[in-house]
MIFIVEX-851558 format. One record per residue (C-alpha): residue number from 1; x, y negated, z. Coordinates in steps of 0.02 Angstrom, whole numbers, always signed. Example, Ala and Ser with C-alpha at 12.3 -4.5 7.8 and 13.67 -1.06 7.14 Angstrom:
2
k 1	c1 +615	c2 +225	c3 +390
k 2	c1 +684	c2 +53	c3 +357
// end
This chain:
105
k 1	c1 +0	c2 +0	c3 +0
k 2	c1 +79	c2 -160	c3 -61
k 3	c1 +23	c2 -320	c3 +23
k 4	c1 +42	c2 -485	c3 -67
k 5	c1 +92	c2 -620	c3 +59
k 6	c1 +111	c2 -757	c3 -73
k 7	c1 -58	c2 -839	c3 -34
k 8	c1 -20	c2 -836	c3 +151
k 9	c1 +153	c2 -913	c3 +123
k 10	c1 +75	c2 -1045	c3 +11
k 11	c1 -55	c2 -1086	c3 +144
k 12	c1 +75	c2 -1104	c3 +282
k 13	c1 +203	c2 -1200	c3 +176
k 14	c1 +142	c2 -1375	c3 +229
k 15	c1 +137	c2 -1323	c3 +412
k 16	c1 +311	c2 -1245	c3 +402
k 17	c1 +378	c2 -1404	c3 +318
k 18	c1 +309	c2 -1513	c3 +458
k 19	c1 +381	c2 -1397	c3 +591
k 20	c1 +552	c2 -1404	c3 +510
k 21	c1 +545	c2 -1594	c3 +507
k 22	c1 +490	c2 -1599	c3 +689
k 23	c1 +631	c2 -1487	c3 +749
k 24	c1 +757	c2 -1580	c3 +642
k 25	c1 +730	c2 -1739	c3 +743
k 26	c1 +853	c2 -1755	c3 +884
k 27	c1 +738	c2 -1839	c3 +1008
k 28	c1 +607	c2 -1702	c3 +996
k 29	c1 +732	c2 -1576	c3 +1063
k 30	c1 +776	c2 -1696	c3 +1203
k 31	c1 +594	c2 -1708	c3 +1255
k 32	c1 +574	c2 -1519	c3 +1249
k 33	c1 +730	c2 -1493	c3 +1357
k 34	c1 +671	c2 -1623	c3 +1483
k 35	c1 +498	c2 -1543	c3 +1487
k 36	c1 +570	c2 -1372	c3 +1527
k 37	c1 +686	c2 -1444	c3 +1658
k 38	c1 +539	c2 -1528	c3 +1745
k 39	c1 +438	c2 -1366	c3 +1734
k 40	c1 +581	c2 -1268	c3 +1811
k 41	c1 +594	c2 -1395	c3 +1952
k 42	c1 +408	c2 -1384	c3 +1985
k 43	c1 +411	c2 -1195	c3 +1981
k 44	c1 +552	c2 -1191	c3 +2109
k 45	c1 +472	c2 -1328	c3 +2214
k 46	c1 +432	c2 -1218	c3 +2363
k 47	c1 +608	c2 -1149	c3 +2366
k 48	c1 +686	c2 -1322	c3 +2350
k 49	c1 +569	c2 -1394	c3 +2481
k 50	c1 +614	c2 -1257	c3 +2604
k 51	c1 +795	c2 -1311	c3 +2589
k 52	c1 +766	c2 -1499	c3 +2589
k 53	c1 +632	c2 -1615	c3 +2518
k 54	c1 +770	c2 -1735	c3 +2465
k 55	c1 +838	c2 -1600	c3 +2349
k 56	c1 +680	c2 -1606	c3 +2243
k 57	c1 +697	c2 -1794	c3 +2223
k 58	c1 +882	c2 -1775	c3 +2184
k 59	c1 +850	c2 -1646	c3 +2046
k 60	c1 +712	c2 -1753	c3 +1968
k 61	c1 +822	c2 -1908	c3 +1973
k 62	c1 +965	c2 -1809	c3 +1897
k 63	c1 +853	c2 -1754	c3 +1754
k 64	c1 +795	c2 -1933	c3 +1727
k 65	c1 +973	c2 -2000	c3 +1727
k 66	c1 +1033	c2 -1870	c3 +1602
k 67	c1 +885	c2 -1906	c3 +1489
k 68	c1 +914	c2 -2094	c3 +1503
k 69	c1 +1098	c2 -2073	c3 +1462
k 70	c1 +1053	c2 -1968	c3 +1310
k 71	c1 +928	c2 -2098	c3 +1251
k 72	c1 +1057	c2 -2233	c3 +1273
k 73	c1 +1189	c2 -2137	c3 +1176
k 74	c1 +1076	c2 -2087	c3 +1031
k 75	c1 +959	c2 -2238	c3 +1038
k 76	c1 +804	c2 -2128	c3 +1034
k 77	c1 +723	c2 -2209	c3 +1186
k 78	c1 +535	c2 -2243	c3 +1198
k 79	c1 +483	c2 -2418	c3 +1147
k 80	c1 +442	c2 -2475	c3 +1324
k 81	c1 +622	c2 -2436	c3 +1380
k 82	c1 +705	c2 -2529	c3 +1236
k 83	c1 +749	c2 -2688	c3 +1335
k 84	c1 +830	c2 -2586	c3 +1475
k 85	c1 +924	c2 -2473	c3 +1354
k 86	c1 +983	c2 -2627	c3 +1256
k 87	c1 +1056	c2 -2693	c3 +1418
k 88	c1 +1132	c2 -2525	c3 +1465
k 89	c1 +1203	c2 -2473	c3 +1295
k 90	c1 +1362	c2 -2582	c3 +1298
k 91	c1 +1424	c2 -2477	c3 +1444
k 92	c1 +1423	c2 -2318	c3 +1337
k 93	c1 +1537	c2 -2277	c3 +1190
k 94	c1 +1457	c2 -2279	c3 +1019
k 95	c1 +1409	c2 -2117	c3 +934
k 96	c1 +1537	c2 -2067	c3 +802
k 97	c1 +1467	c2 -2063	c3 +627
k 98	c1 +1481	c2 -1899	c3 +532
k 99	c1 +1623	c2 -1894	c3 +407
k 100	c1 +1570	c2 -1922	c3 +228
k 101	c1 +1635	c2 -1799	c3 +99
k 102	c1 +1760	c2 -1874	c3 -23
k 103	c1 +1692	c2 -1933	c3 -189
k 104	c1 +1740	c2 -1824	c3 -336
k 105	c1 +1777	c2 -1900	c3 -505
// end
């Protein structure tokens, strides 16, 4: 029994194209990583709270600082944080540009 998946592939082509574009954007991966880090912190909340309530705050602040530093480095911050990141960005080195291939005659 031979199944023809061509119609199915054709139907999912626009969706697959949009997913590839979404995952190609650098800031989307940043948001996904931050989301999972916050979920992990919440899932371990009881364990962290049994050690110290300040530890939960410390971990959340650490996540926020890392995310803010990443936004500052890549300039992918949300619009409402743009003034703060503009002020903060001179303290960080600039992102190196990818090398361009040499032109061939």
